[in-house]
C-alpha angles and dihedrals in degrees: 000000000000113000113248108254118238093241096055103102130198111271093030122122118276112274112233126180096212142004143325086077122200088248089067092055091050092053091049091051095055101089094059097037096047094046088053091051093047092052106032111022110128102239097162101107096042092046090055090051091053091056090073121101123279135033127307121246116201119198143180145130131256113336089000090056089055089049088050090053089052093050091050091051092048094047092046092051088051091054102264109118106235139163134184128231132180110255100238092051091048090050089056094045113019120194117265095212140035128018135301127227115192124199117208114155095201095024099233107089107135098217093047092051088049090050091054091048091051092047091052092048088054090054097253121146108242135208134181132210109201146141090224108056090173094060129107097267092061091066088065095049129090090203133021128204107198124205117206108234133053114215109248093200122066089219086080119218106149085034086067101040100041096064097047091045086054086052089053090053089049092052092048131309113263123229112289111269096016096106094043095049092050093047092046089055092049094048088053090061098076093114092061090051090050091054092052091046091051089059098040102037092093096046118123091222140357133220120205117202131195143159130199112354087349088074087072092049089048091055091050093047089050091055094043093053093049092047096043105037104012094232113148104249135178133195121222132179113245096249096035093061091061092057107070110324099090095078089068091057134079141145090311090063125090123201130199120191118200110207111171102115103091097186109119087016107177095040093049090045092052093051091045089054091049090050092051093048093049093045096049090048090066094041101261113155103236130198133170116218104226120209133193115260114262115244119249113274098040112110113249098248095045091044093053093046094047092044093054098040101088097035092053091046091050090050091054091047094047091049088053088052091049089053095042093242132147104228098191100079097040088227097304091127082080116077099227091055093047089051092047090052091050090058093069102038 
């Protein structure tokens, strides 16, 4: 048995010397866990809070910020006006109307706690979506929506999908089995992700493109790739990329287009085709991240986000494999990165 290294602290992810990484197990657990959240999450207290006057502001940091964007999109599509703001910015300038929902998977993110404190001081009702309802952020929330499983890898996968599935339950429970069937189909798409990773693993940098709800998934994939495989990666909106960013790209650049949101279909398809033609002309290696079709009855935003969740997570994991990297510790097995992380606790 390998001796436990001095730096490996209690509460950190399990240290493994080789695959399967914990991240893989988290991805594979998503169909069952997310179906359970969609059908059984106790949304009562947060739903009562949302009935108050004014819009809803959803907030978080990192992966939780992307989950907050997803919740805002899902609530808005269901008829509840909602926007998303990054937690530190909200802490500096809290909303003066409506309610605030914070997302913090483990409930201890400093900026998110500060955002809740500021919202309360401004007289806003506050709620928290978290897998640790006993953590510090809960003390600043008038209502807590608890998700059932804490992510055991720091390259969060279920930490992204659990909160926005809770948001889906809050907006209106989907038909039983719909979430599970869509996640099962996504989990089955690992081979496609491995093919893309085999081509892009040696790229100097990656660009991730999305439109509509896929902009949220593109932000999350960008973060996942940088955390898991340490490849410099940027997110660009579909149309924005065509207006000035291409000169920085060449044959050392890889591009992944996420195209699951089918709203506005033909127009988005036309612009995606233009993007691919322009990119290939300058040598960019282009791939489209395919996603299983969402079943009838799932709202468009939620369907697109759930459909892309597992494929984008597999892609990040397979890029880590291509680079020979352990994704679970997001590089904190190395002293400079542990020390850098300590600077913002």
